[in-house]
N, C-alpha and C positions, 0 to 999 in steps of 0.2 A: 728358527724362533725368529730370527732377524726379518725374513722374508713376510711373517705372519705380521709383524710390526709395521714393516714397509706398508703393507695392502693393506689395513687397518688406518692409517695413517693418509693414504692418499683417501681413501675412500671417505674416510671422513669430512675431509676438506674439500673432494668436487661433490656432496651432500651440503656441506656448509655454500660454498658460493653457486652452488645450483638454490639453494633456499632463498639466499639473500636476492638475487636476481629474481626470485618470482617475488619478494617482498615487493622489492621496486614497481615491478609491475603490475603490481596489483593497485600500489600504489598509487600509481597513474590511473590507471583505470577507473577505479573509485573517486579519484577527481575529476576525471572526465565524464562519467556517468551522473554525477552531482549537477555539473556543469550543464549538460542538457536538462537534466532536470527542472533546473531554475530557467532554462528557456520553454520550456513545455509549460511549466506554471504561469508564467509570463502570456505565452500564447495564448492558454486557455481562459485567463483572465478577460486576456484581450477581447475574445470569442464573447464570453459570457457577457461582457457590457455591451458589447456591438448589439447581442440578443435582446438582451434588457431592453436598449435606447430603438432598436428596431431598427439600427443605423448599419445598415452592411447592404452592399451592390453582388453584384455575382463578380469581380473581379478581386474579392475580396474572398469569396469561397474557391477561388482557385487559388489563390493565396494561402490562403488560412491550410489548405490540402498539400500546396506543393510543400511548403513549411514542417509540415506533419512527417512525411515522406521522408526529408532530410534528416531529421532528426531520429528517424527510424535507422535508416541507412546508416548513420554513425555509430547507434548504438551496434547494429547488429555487424560492424565493420571493425569496433571493438572486440567485440567478442569470440569474431573469427581469429582476431592475434592475439589474444589470450593464453599465456602457455598451459599447457595441460600438467598437474599434477595428479601423478597414479596415487590412490591410497590401494592398498593390500584389500580383496573384498569381503573381509570377514570383518572388518573397522567399520563399515558402513551398513545402513538397513537395506535391505530393495524388495523388491517383489517377484516372488517364483513364477517362474514361466508358465504353469499351470493354473493361474489367477483369470479367470474370466471377467469383462466388465460389459456393462452395455454398451451398443452398439448408437443405440438412440436416446439422447439427451432430453427432458425434460422439462418444459418450462416452468418455476415456482414463483416467481414475483416479475411483475411486470408484465410484456409482450402485449401493450394494447396501445403502442404505437408512442412518442414522449409527450410528458404531459407531469403535471402538479396532481391530477388526481391520486386518492389512497390504490389506486388501481394500478399507476403509471411511475414510472422511474426516467430521470432525465438526466444520463450519464451517470448510472451508479458505477462507484470507482474500487470500491473495495466491502467486503464480506466478512462475518465470522458467525461462526453457528455455538447455538449452547448445545454442551455435550449432555444437557437433563432432557432438554425436551423435542432438540432437532430446530428448533425456532432459527432461522438465519435474519442476520442486523444487518441492512443494506445504508451506507453512507451514500446518500444521492445528492452527486453532488453542486448541480447547478442547479437544484431547489433548495439545497442550504439546508437539510434534513437527515436524520434519523428514523431509517422505517423497519420495524420488525415485521416479518411473515411469519407465521405459525404454519405449520407441516398442512396442508389442502386449504388452507385457506383461499380467498378467492379476490381478498386483496387487503393491504398492507394495515398497519397501527403505527400510528407518528409516536414516537417516542418520545424525543426532543421536542417541547413543544410548551415551552415558560422563559422565565428569566437567569440570567445568571445571579450571585450572590455579588454584591457591590459593585454592578458592572453598567453601564449605560447602552452598550454595543448590545447589535442582535443576539440571540440564543448559539448561533452559528452561521459559519460566512463560508460557503467551498467546503465541509469535511472531505478532507481525505481519506482518513482511514478510522476505523472504528476495531476495539479489541473491549473483551467481557474481561475485567477484575471481580475473577470469581469470590475472592476473600472478602470483601466489599460489598459486594452483589450489585455491580455500578459498572458503567460504559467507560470507557475511555478512549475518549473521541478526539484525531488530529484537524483542529478546527483551522486550516490551512489561510483559508481570506480573514481572519482575525488576528492569526501570527497566536497561538496560545494552543496549550493542551488542556481540554474540559474534562472533567469527570461529573458523571451523570447516573445518579439511582436511577436502579431501574421500579423502584414504587410506586407507586401512585402520586400524582401532584408534587414529584421532586422537584428539587432546586439544583440544577446544576451551580458548578464552583469552577475556578479555574486553577489549575495546581502547577500550571508552565506558564510564563507571559513571552513575552518579547522573541518568540521563537521563531524561525521559518522551516515548518515543519511538513515532512509529507508523509512516514508511514510511522509505524507503530508496533513492538512487540513486547510480551514481559515472560520473565521466565518462571522457573517454578515457587524459585523462592520471594516473586513478589516485586522483584527489579524492571522499570522500567526501560525500555531501549526506543530511543527516539531518531530521524535519521529525516 
């Protein structure tokens, strides 16, 4: 019995120590990723302003490309050095080996060079899919808009087009993410450039409203209880 108790104590202590080390590493990794995202956001804002003002040279393009490559390397290096935690297979969903996927993708939105037309996109940053009709909402970052693409359509539909309640700012400024709030039949938009989270009803002639202001936001998620998470 004593040997069993000793084994239990040593095993529990080892698990606790390993878990604590993993927590520290994950916190450090999360902080590092946040810093990289801030630097990436600043770079994208610099590129967007230079493009709008038509004020950039070939040397600027090389420098932007070099900076993007450096940020990508930093993220990859951090992922390589993050410790792996192994979880029993029964506790996570997985895709069975006999499941087959199409080898060739199909373009359903854009594909007509960068631009601001309804058949074009300019740096699409995020998408979400409506489970009811399979339509896709796209956050078109540098066009500062949200487009809806119905399955099989030849062009997108401009969704966010109007003003915000009690606001003098543009409706959107470089939206980073968009999700669907099914309970309120609306879109929740991460308005990165305006530092706010916006709720926009999906009905015609809707007026959006700011639900969270003065926030450095990049990504959104909502759980089954309707709680909103912002990165």
